[in-house]
C-alpha positions as CSV (number, residue, x, y, z in Angstrom):
1,M,-29.0,8.5,11.5
2,S,-28.4,11.7,13.8
3,S,-25.6,9.8,15.3
4,A,-24.0,9.0,11.8
5,Q,-24.5,12.4,10.6
6,G,-23.0,14.2,13.8
7,T,-22.4,17.7,13.9
8,S,-19.2,19.5,14.4
9,A,-18.6,23.1,15.5
10,E,-14.9,23.2,14.1
11,E,-14.5,26.3,12.4
12,G,-18.2,26.9,11.5
13,T,-18.8,24.0,9.7
14,L,-21.6,21.3,10.0
15,I,-20.0,17.6,8.8
16,T,-23.1,15.6,7.4
17,L,-23.0,12.7,5.0
18,C,-23.5,13.1,1.2
19,Y,-26.3,10.1,1.2
20,E,-28.5,8.5,3.7
21,A,-26.5,5.3,3.7
22,N,-23.8,4.0,6.0
23,D,-21.3,3.7,3.7
24,S,-21.8,7.2,2.5
25,C,-18.9,9.8,2.4
26,Y,-18.7,12.9,4.8
27,R,-20.2,16.1,3.3
28,T,-18.6,19.8,4.9
29,L,-21.1,22.3,4.8
30,H,-19.6,25.7,4.8
31,P,-21.1,28.8,6.0
32,F,-23.4,30.3,3.4
33,G,-21.1,33.5,2.8
34,I,-18.1,30.9,2.3
35,Q,-20.0,28.9,0.1
36,V,-21.3,31.6,-2.2
37,A,-17.9,33.0,-2.5
38,M,-16.4,29.7,-3.6
39,Y,-19.2,29.1,-6.3
40,L,-18.7,32.7,-7.7
41,A,-14.7,31.9,-8.0
42,C,-15.3,28.6,-9.7
43,A,-18.1,30.1,-11.7
44,L,-15.4,33.0,-12.6
45,G,-12.5,30.6,-13.4
46,M,-15.1,28.8,-15.8
47,L,-16.1,31.7,-17.5
48,I,-13.1,33.2,-18.6
49,T,-12.0,29.3,-19.6
50,V,-14.5,29.1,-22.0
51,L,-15.5,32.8,-23.2
52,G,-11.5,33.1,-23.5
53,N,-10.9,29.9,-25.5
54,L,-14.2,30.2,-27.5
55,L,-13.4,33.7,-28.7
56,V,-9.8,32.0,-30.0
57,V,-11.7,29.4,-31.8
58,V,-14.3,31.6,-33.4
59,I,-11.4,34.0,-35.0
60,I,-9.3,31.6,-36.2
61,F,-12.0,29.7,-37.8
62,H,-13.3,33.1,-39.3
63,F,-10.1,35.0,-40.3
64,K,-8.4,33.1,-43.8
65,A,-5.4,34.9,-42.9
66,L,-5.2,33.2,-39.6
67,H,-4.9,29.5,-41.3
68,T,-1.3,28.9,-40.6
69,P,0.4,26.2,-38.6
70,T,1.2,28.0,-35.9
71,N,-2.2,28.9,-35.5
72,L,-4.2,25.4,-36.2
73,L,-1.9,24.5,-32.7
74,L,-3.2,27.5,-31.1
75,L,-6.9,26.4,-32.2
76,S,-6.4,23.1,-31.3
77,L,-5.1,24.4,-27.8
78,A,-8.0,26.6,-27.6
79,L,-10.6,23.8,-28.3
80,A,-8.9,21.5,-25.5
81,D,-9.3,24.0,-23.0
82,L,-12.6,25.0,-24.4
83,L,-14.1,21.4,-23.8
84,L,-12.6,21.0,-20.4
85,G,-14.3,24.2,-19.6
86,V,-17.8,23.1,-20.6
87,T,-17.6,19.2,-20.1
88,V,-15.6,19.3,-16.7
89,L,-15.5,22.3,-14.9
90,P,-19.2,22.7,-14.0
91,F,-19.3,19.3,-12.3
92,S,-16.0,20.0,-10.4
93,T,-17.2,22.9,-9.5
94,I,-20.1,21.0,-7.4
95,R,-17.8,18.6,-6.2
96,S,-15.3,21.1,-4.6
97,V,-17.8,23.3,-3.3
98,E,-20.2,20.6,-1.9
99,G,-17.7,17.7,-1.4
100,C,-19.9,15.0,-2.5
101,W,-20.0,13.3,-6.1
102,Y,-23.9,13.0,-7.1
103,F,-23.9,12.2,-10.5
104,G,-23.3,8.5,-10.4
105,D,-20.3,5.8,-10.6
106,D,-20.4,5.6,-14.1
107,F,-20.4,9.4,-15.1
108,C,-17.3,9.6,-12.6
109,M,-15.1,7.4,-14.8
110,L,-16.4,9.8,-17.9
111,H,-15.8,13.0,-16.5
112,T,-12.3,11.6,-15.0
113,F,-11.4,10.4,-18.4
114,L,-12.1,13.8,-19.8
115,D,-10.8,15.7,-17.2
116,T,-7.3,14.1,-17.6
117,L,-7.7,13.7,-21.6
118,F,-8.3,17.6,-22.0
119,C,-5.7,18.9,-19.5
120,L,-2.8,16.2,-21.0
121,T,-3.8,17.6,-24.3
122,S,-3.5,21.1,-23.4
123,I,-0.1,20.6,-22.3
124,F,1.1,18.7,-25.0
125,H,-0.1,21.2,-27.2
126,L,2.1,23.9,-25.2
127,C,5.0,21.7,-25.8
128,F,4.5,21.7,-29.4
129,I,3.7,25.5,-29.7
130,S,7.2,25.8,-28.0
131,I,8.8,23.6,-30.7
132,D,7.3,25.6,-33.6
133,R,8.5,29.0,-31.5
134,H,12.0,27.6,-31.4
135,C,11.9,26.3,-35.2
136,A,10.7,29.8,-36.1
137,I,13.4,31.8,-34.5
138,C,16.0,29.6,-34.6
139,D,16.0,28.3,-37.9
140,P,13.9,30.8,-39.8
141,L,14.9,30.3,-43.2
142,L,13.9,26.4,-43.1
143,Y,10.7,27.3,-41.0
144,P,8.6,27.4,-43.6
145,I,9.6,24.2,-45.0
146,K,9.9,22.3,-41.9
147,F,6.8,23.5,-40.2
148,T,3.6,23.0,-42.8
149,I,0.1,22.5,-42.5
150,R,0.6,18.8,-42.5
151,V,3.0,18.6,-40.0
152,A,0.6,20.8,-37.6
153,Y,-1.6,18.1,-38.4
154,I,0.9,15.5,-37.5
155,Y,1.4,17.4,-34.1
156,I,-2.4,17.8,-33.1
157,G,-3.0,14.4,-33.8
158,V,-0.4,13.4,-31.6
159,G,-1.5,16.0,-28.9
160,W,-4.8,14.3,-28.6
161,A,-4.0,10.5,-29.2
162,V,-1.3,10.3,-26.6
163,P,-3.3,11.9,-23.9
164,M,-6.4,9.5,-25.0
165,A,-4.4,6.5,-25.1
166,Y,-2.6,7.3,-21.8
167,T,-6.0,7.9,-19.8
168,S,-7.8,5.2,-21.3
169,V,-4.9,2.8,-20.1
170,F,-4.9,3.9,-16.5
171,L,-8.6,4.4,-16.0
172,Y,-10.6,1.6,-17.8
173,P,-8.7,-2.0,-18.2
174,K,-9.8,-4.3,-15.9
175,V,-6.7,-6.2,-16.3
176,I,-4.4,-3.7,-14.7
177,A,-6.4,-3.6,-11.6
178,E,-6.6,-7.2,-11.3
179,G,-3.0,-7.6,-12.4
180,Q,-1.8,-5.2,-9.6
181,G,-4.6,-5.1,-6.9
182,H,-1.6,-4.5,-4.0
183,F,-0.8,-1.1,-5.6
184,L,-4.7,-0.3,-5.7
185,R,-6.5,1.6,-3.0
186,D,-10.5,1.6,-3.1
187,V,-12.1,4.4,-2.0
188,L,-15.4,2.5,-0.2
189,C,-17.6,5.5,0.8
190,L,-20.7,6.7,-1.3
191,G,-20.2,10.1,-3.0
192,S,-16.5,10.5,-3.7
193,C,-15.6,10.7,-7.1
194,Q,-12.3,9.1,-7.0
195,P,-12.0,5.7,-8.9
196,L,-9.3,3.1,-8.5
197,F,-6.2,4.7,-7.6
198,N,-2.6,3.0,-8.7
199,K,0.3,3.9,-6.8
200,I,2.4,3.4,-9.7
201,W,0.3,6.2,-11.4
202,G,1.6,8.4,-9.3
203,W,5.2,8.1,-10.4
204,L,4.1,7.7,-14.1
205,N,2.1,10.7,-14.0
206,F,5.1,13.1,-12.5
207,P,7.2,12.5,-15.7
208,V,4.1,12.5,-18.1
209,F,3.1,16.1,-16.8
210,F,6.8,17.6,-16.3
211,F,8.5,16.5,-19.2
212,P,6.9,19.2,-21.4
213,C,7.7,21.5,-19.2
214,L,11.3,20.6,-19.3
215,V,11.2,20.7,-23.1
216,M,9.6,24.3,-22.8
217,I,12.4,25.5,-20.7
218,V,15.3,24.0,-22.5
219,L,13.5,25.6,-26.0
220,Y,12.9,28.9,-24.0
221,I,16.7,29.3,-22.8
222,K,17.6,28.4,-26.8
223,I,15.3,31.0,-28.1
224,F,16.4,33.8,-25.4
225,A,19.7,33.2,-26.4
226,V,19.5,33.4,-30.3
227,A,17.6,36.6,-29.7
228,N,20.1,38.0,-28.0
229,K,22.8,37.0,-30.4
230,Q,20.5,38.2,-33.0
231,A,20.0,41.8,-31.6
232,R,23.7,41.8,-30.8
233,L,24.8,41.1,-34.7
234,I,22.1,43.6,-35.9
235,N,23.8,46.4,-33.3
236,N,27.1,45.9,-34.3
237,T,26.4,45.9,-37.9
238,C,24.4,49.2,-37.8
239,R,27.4,50.7,-36.0
240,S,29.6,49.3,-38.2
241,I,28.1,51.8,-41.1
242,R,27.5,54.4,-38.5
243,S,23.6,54.5,-38.6
244,Q,21.7,54.2,-35.3
245,P,20.9,51.1,-34.1
246,P,17.1,50.0,-34.7
247,I,16.0,49.3,-31.3
248,G,12.9,47.4,-32.6
249,A,15.1,45.0,-35.0
250,S,14.7,41.9,-33.2
251,K,11.4,42.9,-31.2
252,S,9.8,39.7,-32.7
253,E,12.5,37.5,-31.5
254,R,12.4,39.2,-27.9
255,K,8.4,39.0,-28.0
256,A,8.5,35.1,-28.6
257,A,11.1,34.9,-25.9
258,K,8.9,36.6,-23.5
259,T,5.7,35.4,-24.3
260,L,7.3,31.4,-23.9
261,G,9.1,32.5,-20.8
262,I,5.5,33.4,-19.3
263,A,4.0,30.5,-20.2
264,V,6.7,28.3,-18.6
265,G,6.2,30.3,-15.5
266,V,2.5,30.2,-15.1
267,Y,2.7,26.5,-16.3
268,L,5.2,25.7,-13.3
269,L,2.7,27.7,-11.0
270,C,-0.5,25.8,-12.1
271,W,0.8,22.0,-12.6
272,L,3.8,21.3,-10.5
273,P,2.5,21.5,-7.0
274,F,-0.5,19.2,-8.3
275,T,2.0,16.9,-9.8
276,I,4.4,16.9,-6.9
277,D,1.1,16.0,-4.7
278,T,0.3,13.3,-6.4
279,M,3.6,11.5,-6.7
280,V,3.8,12.4,-2.6
281,N,0.4,11.1,-2.3
282,S,1.5,7.4,-3.8
283,I,4.1,7.0,-1.5
284,L,2.4,8.6,1.8
285,D,-0.8,6.8,1.2
286,F,-3.2,9.9,0.1
287,I,-2.8,12.3,2.8
288,T,-3.5,15.3,1.0
289,P,-6.7,16.8,2.8
290,P,-9.5,17.1,0.6
291,V,-9.8,20.8,0.5
292,L,-6.1,21.2,-0.4
293,F,-6.0,18.8,-2.9
294,N,-9.1,20.8,-4.7
295,I,-7.0,23.9,-4.5
296,L,-4.4,22.3,-6.2
297,V,-6.6,20.8,-8.7
298,W,-8.0,24.5,-9.6
299,F,-4.9,25.7,-9.7
300,A,-4.4,23.2,-12.6
301,Y,-7.2,24.0,-14.3
302,F,-6.6,27.9,-14.1
303,N,-3.7,27.1,-16.9
304,S,-6.5,26.8,-19.4
305,A,-7.6,30.0,-18.6
306,C,-4.2,31.4,-19.2
307,N,-3.3,29.7,-22.4
308,P,-5.8,32.4,-24.5
309,L,-4.0,35.3,-22.2
310,I,-0.7,34.6,-23.0
311,Y,-0.5,32.9,-26.3
312,V,-3.3,34.9,-28.3
313,F,-4.4,38.0,-26.5
314,S,-1.1,39.8,-26.5
315,Y,-0.8,39.6,-30.4
316,R,-1.7,42.6,-32.0
317,W,-3.6,40.8,-34.9
318,F,-5.9,39.1,-31.9
319,R,-6.7,42.5,-30.9
320,K,-7.7,43.6,-34.3
321,A,-9.7,40.7,-35.2
322,V,-11.8,41.0,-31.9
323,K,-12.2,44.5,-32.8
324,L,-13.5,43.7,-36.4
325,V,-15.7,40.8,-34.5
326,I,-17.4,43.4,-32.4
327,T,-18.2,46.2,-34.9
328,H,-19.2,43.9,-37.7
329,G,-19.8,40.4,-36.2
330,I,-18.8,37.1,-37.1
331,F,-21.0,36.5,-39.9
332,C,-19.7,39.5,-42.2
333,S,-17.8,37.6,-45.1
334,R,-16.3,40.6,-45.9
335,T,-14.3,40.6,-43.0
336,S,-13.0,37.0,-43.2
337,T,-10.3,38.0,-45.6
338,V,-9.2,40.7,-43.5
339,D,-5.3,41.2,-43.7
340,L,-4.7,41.1,-39.7
341,Y,-0.9,41.3,-40.1
342,Q,-0.9,44.6,-42.0
343,E,0.1,47.6,-39.8
């Protein structure tokens, strides 16, 4: 057993086995200080994800003024990110730091299913929110008619149903595994939560993750162009009547364009490296080192922690809601009817 475990002095790490079995995966033991730092970093990311999105869910539920189609999308987005932080990230933290999966094969499949489901749901909601903002700014007169509560519920339903169907098809059916065996690669060692990888999945994964981003980029460009055009028209009109141009006249349009631009940038930063790596791995027979792969995975997770900061925390109504919750609590019925949009 000692020869199987072996020791390695390379870069101060000790190589052992995840389980006392011949088919066990190798476990890399980091120095104590590095291991603690890794746990703290993962715990901090998990805490920000859970608390930030929980705050969004509580506030939108509590304040009646926030029960709008747009905020329903924000609520559903926050719920997906919250569930990711509660059900997926704790186990991903242990797997990333310890280098082993200790929770069994069945729970591994469930963990992978929930991981993919919540991440894809979050991405679809980001895409739908950009569509909503595009309609609100580019077609403001028809927006209240086009984007109703019913339409928001349809978007939410699609945003959950499509990721669930996609994830189920590529993780669970045995027909795919049996019918396309030459595309599959089994991870044989015990202690690695990596179900059958379909090499086709790497290619299908890229458009599924990248297409929503492409939609957001196109819509951002259109929103930015419309906002600038509106600002020029307002300024020209004000000059024609010899009055001072109101600098804040198109503030809401510019704010929406800026917010969506930040969202697209953060989305690309978080998801594009992981998506490209998945496609490259499907071509080159999974060459990414586990440490690098874990870093890319946590970059993708980080997007769920950023979502409440980007879409909600920057709004004045949210800051006002947080202040009311802190000072009066969420059980004060009097605060639920406050008009948060009033200056």
